C-alpha positions in Angstrom: -33.3 -37.1 -4.4 -33.8 -33.6 -3.0 -32.6 -34.9 0.4 -29.3 -36.2 -1.2 -28.4 -32.8 -2.7 -29.1 -31.0 0.6 -27.0 -33.5 2.7 -24.1 -33.6 0.1 -21.7 -30.7 0.6 -21.0 -28.3 -2.2 -17.3 -27.7 -2.7 -17.9 -24.0 -3.2 -19.8 -23.8 0.1 -17.0 -25.6 1.8 -14.3 -23.3 0.3 -16.4 -20.3 1.3 -16.7 -21.5 4.9 -13.0 -22.1 5.1 -12.2 -18.6 3.7 -14.6 -17.0 6.2 -12.9 -18.8 9.1 -9.5 -17.6 7.8 -10.9 -14.1 7.5 -12.1 -14.2 11.2 -8.7 -15.5 12.3 -6.8 -12.7 10.4 -9.2 -10.0 11.7 -8.6 -11.3 15.2 -4.8 -11.0 14.7 -5.1 -7.6 13.0 -7.2 -5.9 15.7 -4.3 -5.6 18.3 -2.0 -4.4 15.6 -4.5 -1.7 14.6 -4.9 -0.7 18.2 -1.2 -0.4 18.7 -0.9 1.8 15.6 -3.6 4.0 16.8 -2.0 4.3 20.2 1.4 5.2 18.7 -0.3 7.8 16.4 -1.9 9.4 19.4 1.5 9.6 21.2 3.0 11.2 18.1 0.2 13.7 18.0 0.6 14.6 21.6 4.4 14.9 21.4 4.3 17.1 18.2 1.9 19.5 20.0 4.2 19.7 23.0 7.4 20.2 21.0 8.5 23.8 21.0 8.6 25.4 17.6 12.0 26.5 16.5 12.6 30.3 16.3 13.6 31.9 13.0 17.1 32.6 14.3 17.7 29.0 15.2 16.4 27.7 12.0 18.5 30.1 9.9 21.6 29.1 11.8 20.9 25.5 11.2 20.3 26.1 7.5 23.7 28.0 7.3 25.5 25.1 9.0 24.0 22.6 6.6 24.9 24.5 3.5 28.5 25.3 4.6 29.8 21.7 4.5 28.1 21.2 1.1 29.9 24.3 -0.3 33.2 23.1 1.1 32.8 19.7 -0.5 32.0 21.3 -3.9 35.1 23.5 -3.7 37.3 20.4 -2.8 36.0 18.4 -5.8 36.5 21.3 -8.2 
């Protein structure tokens, strides 16, 4: 009788085996995606370090230009 229980497959063991196979397949598909994400993050890090930082004058001019259209819209609606 002991031999029969060893030979006979347990449905839980079978389900576990299938899930482990699926996990391996998913991990294999995920690895290239993770590598691509990592490579893109490195590119962003390098480009952000190379980008010139805006001067205070340029940023204040940009801020003034952005607020001017908003003020004009508010006056038009009032």
